[in-house]
C-alpha positions in Angstrom: 0.0 -0.1 -0.1 1.5 3.3 -0.9 0.4 6.5 0.7 0.5 10.0 -0.5 2.2 12.0 2.1 1.5 16.0 1.6 4.4 18.2 2.7 3.6 20.7 5.3 5.1 24.3 4.4 6.9 26.0 7.2 5.7 29.2 8.3 8.6 30.9 6.3 7.3 29.2 3.1 3.9 30.5 4.0 4.5 33.8 4.4 7.3 34.0 1.3 4.3 32.4 -1.2 1.6 34.9 0.2 3.8 37.8 -0.7 4.9 36.3 -4.1 1.2 36.3 -4.7 1.3 39.8 -4.8 -0.3 40.4 -1.5 0.8 42.4 1.6 0.5 41.0 5.3 0.7 42.5 8.8 1.6 40.5 12.0 -2.0 40.1 12.8 -3.1 39.0 9.9 -0.5 36.3 9.9 -1.9 35.3 13.2 -5.5 35.4 11.9 -4.9 33.7 8.5 -2.1 31.0 9.7 -2.2 30.8 13.5 1.5 32.3 13.3 3.0 34.0 16.3 6.3 34.3 14.9 5.6 36.4 11.9 8.7 38.8 12.8 10.9 36.4 13.1 10.2 34.5 9.9 10.3 38.0 8.1 13.8 38.4 9.6 14.9 34.8 8.4 13.4 35.5 5.0 15.4 38.8 4.6 18.5 36.9 5.8 18.2 34.5 3.2 18.2 37.3 0.5 14.6 37.8 0.2 13.7 41.7 -0.5 11.0 42.2 1.6 9.4 45.9 1.9 7.4 47.5 4.6 5.4 50.5 5.8 4.0 51.7 8.8 0.0 52.1 8.7 -2.1 53.7 11.0 -5.5 52.0 11.0 -8.5 52.8 13.5 -6.2 54.7 15.8 -3.4 51.7 15.5 -0.1 51.5 14.1 1.3 48.5 12.7 3.5 47.4 9.5 2.8 45.9 6.6 5.0 43.6 4.6 5.5 42.7 0.7 7.6 41.9 -2.0 7.9 44.2 -5.0 7.0 42.2 -7.9 8.6 43.1 -11.4 6.5 44.9 -13.9 5.2 42.7 -16.7 7.7 42.5 -19.7 6.2 44.1 -23.0 6.0 41.7 -25.8 8.5 42.3 -28.4 7.8 43.7 -31.9 4.4 44.9 -30.5 
């Protein structure tokens, strides 16, 4: 009998993939969506691995927090058009 085991993504992989989809994320969103309490450490780990992650301070409903994202390259125009 063979079983197919689905590999579980690490928190770093989850965050990286989330941002590669063009989405931004905050500490609270990481907790709400992924149950992640170590979000800032994972951002630090990704940056240490060479991933360029942008951030900005946001104020919403009187609360201040940082939002993180990866800049996506602009789509290349088709040549000869």
